[in-house]
PLY file of the C-alpha trace (Angstrom):
ply
format ascii 1.0
element vertex 222
property float x
property float y
property float z
element edge 221
property int vertex1
property int vertex2
end_header
78.67 87.34 300.03
81.73 89.74 301.34
80.63 92.78 302.81
82.81 95.49 304.00
82.61 98.50 306.22
85.19 101.31 305.57
86.04 103.92 308.05
87.93 107.35 307.84
87.90 109.82 310.62
91.54 110.95 310.15
90.85 114.76 309.91
87.89 117.16 309.94
86.13 115.21 307.09
84.04 111.96 307.67
83.98 109.08 305.19
82.11 105.74 305.58
81.38 103.13 302.94
79.69 100.06 302.72
80.98 97.84 300.05
79.69 94.43 298.85
82.19 92.34 296.80
83.34 95.04 294.48
80.09 97.27 294.43
79.94 100.35 296.54
76.34 100.38 297.94
76.55 103.55 299.84
79.16 106.16 300.25
79.02 108.85 303.10
81.32 111.88 303.01
80.92 115.33 304.80
83.19 118.11 306.07
81.15 119.15 308.86
83.01 121.09 312.11
81.56 118.46 314.39
82.89 115.79 316.62
83.47 112.31 315.07
82.51 110.90 318.41
78.91 112.44 317.51
78.61 111.44 313.93
80.31 107.94 313.41
78.06 105.77 314.97
74.69 107.43 313.77
76.27 107.52 310.32
77.17 103.81 310.46
73.56 102.75 311.65
72.00 105.21 309.07
74.07 103.35 306.07
73.35 100.03 307.54
69.74 100.55 307.97
69.52 101.81 304.25
71.43 99.04 302.88
69.32 96.45 305.06
72.36 95.21 306.46
72.89 93.79 309.86
75.71 94.11 311.91
76.26 90.14 311.84
76.15 90.61 307.93
79.58 92.25 307.91
82.61 90.40 306.70
85.26 92.82 307.40
86.11 96.37 308.47
88.79 98.73 306.87
90.22 101.65 308.93
92.27 104.59 308.33
95.10 104.68 310.66
96.66 107.66 310.42
98.20 110.21 310.68
96.05 112.63 311.11
93.64 114.15 314.06
94.52 112.53 317.44
90.87 112.22 318.57
89.57 111.60 315.12
92.02 108.61 314.74
91.14 107.40 318.13
87.41 107.36 317.37
87.77 105.50 314.33
90.25 103.04 315.13
88.53 102.35 318.53
85.05 101.84 316.72
86.73 99.77 314.17
88.30 97.48 316.75
85.47 97.12 319.09
83.12 96.02 316.11
85.80 93.70 314.36
86.21 92.09 318.18
82.59 91.69 318.99
81.75 90.19 315.67
85.06 88.34 315.27
85.68 89.56 311.81
88.95 90.76 310.27
89.97 94.20 310.34
92.38 95.98 307.86
94.34 99.48 308.15
95.14 101.62 305.63
97.40 105.10 305.57
95.20 107.95 305.92
97.30 109.82 303.20
97.53 106.86 300.96
93.81 106.63 301.09
93.50 110.37 300.26
96.06 110.25 297.43
93.98 107.30 295.87
91.10 109.57 295.75
92.76 111.35 292.56
92.54 109.93 289.15
95.70 112.05 288.25
98.41 109.66 286.97
100.66 112.41 284.96
101.86 113.96 288.31
102.90 113.02 291.72
100.27 113.30 294.74
100.90 114.94 297.76
98.21 114.25 300.36
98.25 116.30 303.13
96.95 117.54 306.61
97.44 120.38 308.58
99.43 119.91 311.42
99.59 123.44 312.54
102.85 125.70 313.41
103.95 125.40 309.53
104.25 121.84 309.58
101.93 118.95 307.90
101.46 115.43 307.67
102.61 114.50 303.95
103.29 111.77 301.82
104.29 111.48 298.15
102.92 108.99 295.74
102.29 108.22 291.97
99.87 106.40 290.34
101.40 103.92 288.09
98.64 101.14 286.23
96.38 101.92 288.69
98.72 101.39 291.63
99.99 104.00 294.00
103.65 103.95 294.30
105.70 105.63 297.34
107.90 108.33 296.46
108.20 109.85 300.12
107.11 107.76 302.96
104.27 109.37 305.48
105.75 111.93 307.45
105.43 114.97 310.25
107.52 117.63 307.96
107.63 121.21 307.63
105.76 123.17 304.75
109.15 124.59 303.76
111.03 121.23 303.57
108.05 119.85 301.86
108.38 122.21 299.06
112.04 121.79 298.97
111.57 118.01 298.51
109.19 118.41 296.01
111.33 120.90 293.98
114.50 118.49 294.40
112.27 115.77 292.54
112.08 117.93 289.22
108.69 116.52 288.63
105.27 118.21 288.57
103.00 117.63 291.60
99.48 118.50 292.92
98.62 118.72 296.67
95.46 116.92 297.49
92.99 117.02 300.44
90.74 119.80 301.96
93.62 121.57 303.84
95.50 122.24 300.68
93.25 124.88 300.08
93.81 126.58 303.50
97.44 126.33 303.02
97.55 126.83 299.40
99.55 130.61 299.72
102.18 128.37 301.58
102.20 125.62 299.04
104.41 125.91 295.73
101.87 124.16 293.50
98.61 123.16 292.30
95.98 122.09 294.94
92.86 119.69 294.81
90.88 120.11 297.92
88.88 116.72 297.52
87.21 114.94 300.40
88.13 111.34 301.40
86.36 108.53 299.71
86.20 105.50 302.09
85.09 103.31 299.53
88.55 103.54 297.46
90.14 102.01 300.45
89.30 98.74 299.30
92.25 98.88 296.61
94.72 99.64 299.02
94.03 97.42 301.88
96.97 95.09 302.88
96.81 92.00 305.02
94.57 91.81 307.59
95.48 92.59 311.41
96.36 89.33 313.28
95.34 90.24 316.47
92.61 93.10 316.63
94.24 94.45 319.89
97.31 95.37 317.82
95.42 97.89 315.84
96.83 101.17 316.86
96.76 104.90 315.66
99.60 106.23 313.79
100.05 109.42 314.73
103.76 110.03 313.76
104.02 112.86 316.09
103.38 113.53 319.80
100.42 115.49 320.82
101.16 118.74 322.60
100.32 117.32 325.98
102.58 114.25 325.45
105.37 116.54 324.17
105.35 118.86 327.30
105.22 115.77 329.77
108.14 114.59 327.71
109.72 118.06 328.05
109.29 118.25 331.69
110.73 114.65 332.30
113.81 115.68 331.12
114.29 118.37 333.28
113.76 116.27 336.44
0 1
1 2
2 3
3 4
4 5
5 6
6 7
7 8
8 9
9 10
10 11
11 12
12 13
13 14
14 15
15 16
16 17
17 18
18 19
19 20
20 21
21 22
22 23
23 24
24 25
25 26
26 27
27 28
28 29
29 30
30 31
31 32
32 33
33 34
34 35
35 36
36 37
37 38
38 39
39 40
40 41
41 42
42 43
43 44
44 45
45 46
46 47
47 48
48 49
49 50
50 51
51 52
52 53
53 54
54 55
55 56
56 57
57 58
58 59
59 60
60 61
61 62
62 63
63 64
64 65
65 66
66 67
67 68
68 69
69 70
70 71
71 72
72 73
73 74
74 75
75 76
76 77
77 78
78 79
79 80
80 81
81 82
82 83
83 84
84 85
85 86
86 87
87 88
88 89
89 90
90 91
91 92
92 93
93 94
94 95
95 96
96 97
97 98
98 99
99 100
100 101
101 102
102 103
103 104
104 105
105 106
106 107
107 108
108 109
109 110
110 111
111 112
112 113
113 114
114 115
115 116
116 117
117 118
118 119
119 120
120 121
121 122
122 123
123 124
124 125
125 126
126 127
127 128
128 129
129 130
130 131
131 132
132 133
133 134
134 135
135 136
136 137
137 138
138 139
139 140
140 141
141 142
142 143
143 144
144 145
145 146
146 147
147 148
148 149
149 150
150 151
151 152
152 153
153 154
154 155
155 156
156 157
157 158
158 159
159 160
160 161
161 162
162 163
163 164
164 165
165 166
166 167
167 168
168 169
169 170
170 171
171 172
172 173
173 174
174 175
175 176
176 177
177 178
178 179
179 180
180 181
181 182
182 183
183 184
184 185
185 186
186 187
187 188
188 189
189 190
190 191
191 192
192 193
193 194
194 195
195 196
196 197
197 198
198 199
199 200
200 201
201 202
202 203
203 204
204 205
205 206
206 207
207 208
208 209
209 210
210 211
211 212
212 213
213 214
214 215
215 216
216 217
217 218
218 219
219 220
220 221
């Protein structure tokens, strides 16, 4: 019996699921303004207890690897790595934005999942659903809101912005918004190959943190 733990801590929302074969046993979603370091392990333990599953019963782990919140990604990735290494089970990574796009059931328009990256920028990708498969139209990137609006306009296609941050940014976005929460169970459909070495699993930030950027700027002045 294949039992999978799925984790998404990419942004403020927290999503954790336990899937057995193709059946979702338990699914957790929240949008609390609370550090994932305080939430994640208690939620995992709660779900496993409710499903009557022990850690040794897990067959694999799937985790969203970014882009997104620096702190959130580190917590999710570290938890997935530690559990996979300790239990000696495979771990899979999934784009956080692709996972968010996959929540939408719209196949009549471009899907634009995004996270607010502050300072008039977002982390965004552009996808389209064809025959229940997600096709990448624009790779995940760190992009200004103006440039994203311009790119979408140039496609001459309809589009919808996906994710909770689309609501707070709606006045700057030129299009329809759907402020859905991530659903970790749906990452099962888009997981790729297992990471060959669990230690190679790293967050995909796409942008330096402010502290790292300041350090880099200071180094160039020396």
